[in-house]
C-alpha positions in Angstrom: -25.2 0.8 14.6 -21.9 2.2 13.1 -18.8 3.3 14.0 -18.1 7.0 13.8 -16.1 8.5 11.6 -12.6 10.0 13.3 -9.1 11.5 12.1 -6.6 8.3 11.8 -4.3 10.3 14.2 -7.5 9.4 16.7 -7.2 5.6 16.2 -5.2 3.5 17.9 -2.1 1.4 16.4 -3.2 -2.4 15.3 -6.4 -0.8 14.4 -8.4 -1.8 11.5 -10.0 1.0 9.8 -11.8 1.3 6.5 -10.9 4.5 5.1 -14.6 6.9 4.5 -12.5 10.0 2.9 -9.6 11.5 2.2 -9.3 15.1 2.7 -6.8 16.6 0.9 -7.0 18.1 -2.5 -3.5 17.9 -3.9 -3.3 16.2 -6.8 0.6 14.9 -6.0 -1.2 12.9 -2.2 -4.5 11.8 -4.0 -2.1 10.6 -6.9 0.2 8.9 -4.5 -2.2 7.2 -2.4 -4.3 5.6 -4.9 -1.2 3.9 -6.7 -0.6 2.2 -3.0 -4.8 1.3 -2.8 -5.9 3.2 0.0 -8.9 5.2 -1.4 -12.2 5.5 0.2 -13.6 2.0 1.1 -10.4 0.9 1.7 -9.9 -1.6 4.6 -6.6 -1.2 6.2 -4.7 -1.7 9.5 -3.1 1.0 11.4 0.5 -0.5 12.5 1.2 2.6 14.9 0.5 5.9 15.2 2.5 9.1 16.1 2.3 11.6 18.8 2.2 14.6 15.9 -0.5 12.2 14.0 1.4 10.0 11.4 0.0 6.8 10.8 1.6 3.6 9.0 0.5 0.3 7.5 1.9 -2.7 6.9 3.0 -2.8 3.1 
């Protein structure tokens, strides 16, 4: 059974995640995410989330 899709802002820090989709259509944001290797199917470990929904991942 697969886990439900949820926004990164709802995922606790130190969680292992797989990017399912990127909702923005902003070219600058998409280009940046692609340049750092974040795209659908990418697996990441979240380092931290903030109360306003910002997330960080280890570099």
